[in-house]
N, C-alpha and C positions, 0 to 999 in steps of 0.2 A: 506493500500500499504503500503511497505516497501522501503526506499532509503537511502544507505547510512547510515545505522543502525538506520535509524528514522523512526517511525512509524508515518502513516500521516492516520486520520479518518476521512472523509468527507460526507456529504448525498446531495444530486444529484437530478435531476428528469431525463428522460432519457425517448425519444418520441417510444419507444419500449419495449414490453415483455421479449423479449429475453435476457436470461443473459449474453450469450456469449458479444453479444453487447453491453450491459449495462455494464457490464466489463472492454471493449476496451475504451467505454465513460469517464467510470471513471477516467482510467489512464490518457487519455488527458487532463482531466480538472486539477492530479495532476502534470502534466507535466506543463500545462503553470505556475499554482501555483509556481512552485519550480522553474522556466526559471524567474519569474518576482524578486522572493527572490534572487536570483542569482546575477540579473543587480543591485538590491541595496547592497546587504551583501556582494556579491562578495564571494560565498561558491558555492566550486562545489561539484554539489549533483551527485551522479551516476543514472540508469538510472531503473526506477521506476521498481520492483519486487511485482503485484499484491499479495495479501495473500487472501482477502474474500470480495466476494460481496451478501449481505444480502440483500432481497428485503423486501421493508418496503410499506405494503396497508394497508390503514387503515380498519377496520376489519375481518384479515387477524390472526387466530390465529396461524397457522404454519407457517409463512414465507419459500420462496424456499433461498437457498444459493447456491451459489461457493466457495468450499476449494481448493488453489491451493497447490500443493506439492512446498515447500520452496527452497528444496535442487534437482531440477530435476536433474533425473540420464542422464551421455551423456555416449554412446556409439558407436561405430561405427562398421557395420560389414565387410567393405573391409580390408583382412589382405594386409601386406606390404610386396609385391613379390621383388624375387632377383631380377626383371627388373627396377622396381624403384629406388632400393637401386645403380644398372650402371646407371642408369640415373640422380642419383644426382650429382655422378662421373661427370659423365659428362657436366652436367649444371655448377658445381661448378667450370670445368676447365673454359667453355666460359665466365663466371661472371668474371673471375679473369686475362684469358688472353686476352681478344677482347678489343680494344679502345671502343664499345659500352658496356663493359659487367656491369661494373653500373646501366646502362637503363635495361637491361634484370633481373641482380638481381632484381632491385625495383618493376619493371612487376610483378618477380613471387609471389613478399611479397606482392601484392595489387592484384593479382588471391587468393592467400592464402586467405588473410583476408577476401575477399569478401563472399568464401564460407561458412566461420564460423561466416559470418554477417549477425541476421535473419530480420533487416528492409532491405528494400528490397529498399528504395530508398540511403541508405547508403551501400547497398553492389553496386546499378548499379553506384554512383558514385567514388567507388575504383575501379570497373573494368574500366570505362572510365580514370581515371588517370593512370591506366596501361597500358591503349591504348596509351594513350599523351605518355609517357616514352619511346614507343618502335616508334615515330613518326622518329629521324634522325633516327636509322636503316632501316626503313623500306623504306625511300625515298630515302635514299642511292644506298640501294638493287635495288631501280625502276630509278636510274639514276635522279632523281628530286629533285631540291631545297626541303630543309626540311621545314616547315612551315610555305611557302607563297607558294602562285598561282600567276602566271606574265598571265596578263592579258591585252592583247593590246588591243588600243583604238586609236581613231582619235579626232583631236582636231573640233571641231563643225563650228570653225571663220577660221581659218588658212588652216585645212584639214592637217597640221602636226600631222605625228604617234607619239606614244610613247606605254610605258609600265607601267603599275601599279603594283607594289606586291599588296598583299590580304593577311591578314594572313589566314592559311587554316591549318590543319593536312593533308596534302597533301599525303604524307605519308601513315599513316592511312585510307586514304578515300578511295584510291587505295587498300588498302590491302581489306579490307570493300568489296568493288565494283568488288572484286573478280579480278582485273588486273592484280596486281602481278601473278595469277597464269595463267593467260588471257580466264579466265571464267567470264565474264564482265556481265552482266543480268539488264535486268528493276527491277526485284524483290529487288538484292542486292541496287542497286542506293538507294530505298525508304527505305528501313533497314536501309542504312547510313544515310538518314536525318531523317528519327526518332528519331534516335541515339543522333542525332547531336542537335536535338532542344529538347529532353525530358534536356539532360545536360545541351541546355541555359537557358532552363524555371529553371531548380533545381539548377544550379551555383548563377544565379541571382536571384532565388527568385521571378519570375515574377507569379507564380499562389499557391494558396495554397497545400501544400504538402497532403493533402489528397486527391483533386481534379487528382492530375498523379501518386498516388500510381499505381493504377491500369496500368495505360502505364509502369511502371516501372515494376511490376510482366510479364508484356508480352514480355518488352524488354531486362530485365536480361538473360535470356538463351543466346540471341544472343550477349552480350553485350560481355558476360563471354565467348563462342563459340569464337570469335573473339581473343580478347586474349588470352586466351589459344594456339590459334594454332599460332597465331604471335610471344608466347615467343617459341614453341618449336622447330617453323620454323627457327628464328634466329639463335638457339641453335643447328642446324643442325638435328634434332632430326627429318624425316622429316616423319617418320613412327607411328608417333607422332599425327600425324595432322590428322582429322577428318571430313570427309566428314558431317557427322550429329555428334548431339553431346546430351547428356541426363547432365543435369543439377542436379550436385552432391552434394548440396549445404546444408548444414545443419540448415534449419529449425527448431526450438527446437519441441520435440514432448513433448507436457504437458498433465501432469500426476494432475489428480482433482477429487476432491467427489462434487457429487450437488445430494440434498434432500430437507430435511422441518427439521422444528425445532420447538417445542410449547412452548422455551424461550431458552433466550441467555445472555451468562456471562456478569454478573454484571459489570466486566471489557472491554470496548467497543474499545481499543486496545486489548482484547484477541479475538482470534476466535475462532468459535464452534467448529470446528473439527484440530488440529493443527495437519499435515501430512509433513514429514521430510523422506527423503530417507539415509538411510543408509549405502545404499553398493548393493555388486550384489551377488546373490545366482544363484549355479547351479542348473539345471533343466532339468530332465531326455527329454522332451519334445523340449524347446527352448533352450537352452545350458545354458544362463544366462537372470536372471531376474532382476530386479530390487526389491528390498527390502524395504520394507515404514513399518512407524512404525506411527499410530495412535494415538492422545489425545485428548480425549473427553470431553471438557470443558464446555460444556450444560446441562452435566447431562442426566436422560434419555428420551427418547422419540423420541431420534434423528433416522428420516431416511434417510439415501444415500448411493449412490452406486459409484462405479469409473469407472473413465472414462479415456480416450485418447484424446489430443486434436492432430491432426495432422497439420490443415491449420492455414495458418498466422492469428494470432489474429487481425486486423485488418479487415478482410473480412471472419472469421468464424462467424459462430451461433450456435444455440442450437445444430441443425440438424448433423453437424460435430462432435459432441461428439460420440465417440465409445466405448461403452460399456468392459473393462476389465475382462477376469478371474482371480478370486481373490482366491486361494487356504488359506482358513481358517484357521488360527491357532492350534496346538493341544495345551494342556494345558502346559503350560508353554513357548512356542516357540511364537516368532514375528510370525507379518504376513506377508505372501508373494505377490506379484503383477505379476501375468504371461499376459506378452503380447508379442506378436508375433512384435510388432513393436519396443519393443527394444534391440532386438537383433544387 
């Protein structure tokens, strides 16, 4: 693993023969260890970046391995259009001129951060806090008190009637349930309850994060959809509200090499294959593809193939590895990996 410029090497046991699942298990162990050191030494470690996983099985002469591309190439396929620039001007005007402009700006920031956050748990919390920022303007548009719900009651002893104020995201709840647009439904009601329950579990650490990650992956598109539509609605860009929503979140596409080796480097901190991304190369079929440089530190006998992993690492298996088309370099040239997924 590589974290904050420091290489961490460890041996661990895993209850799986799947190398991708074992890789994620190893990351969890390293992050637990660094969390303990951070508590003790107050060192602000960065996020762990996996470098290599090497299988260790007694009697196996050619163990399997995974080597990750350390500098993952990143490129998005959607161009920025003139209407996007026009919306920027409209949104900025609302952010600066409206009383609730600061909240709209804050919500837009949370939406953008969630799109680029690979961790589904963190992305969900960013999206939910974006919705929380819009509570006041949404409640005002609905004509209800922001942040509270008035609950009437009757005293069981004397029969006197009273009103109790309960803290709740009244405006956000009304928007999610479809009340703002006059389209309430039982499905939307259930969706709001599930979003709220997950937020409580995460914020208050009531359950283990790994046990709720499938819920976060499932509910993230809904949270992002509501945050998107609420943000553009309050910016009076109603043509951008969407009945359906496809989450364009930047889940990292990981490039890696998998194979076997009869020998390993004498330095345990040196990977078998050191793979780096050195830029983007033009390609006649795929437009642009990542150009990779591979250094073999193990010597002869290494057999490997290049793969793309598009699934979230937390839930991925070896079955999610997709072979890459590989252009072998000519004499004196660097190797170029071709992948439609890089476009």
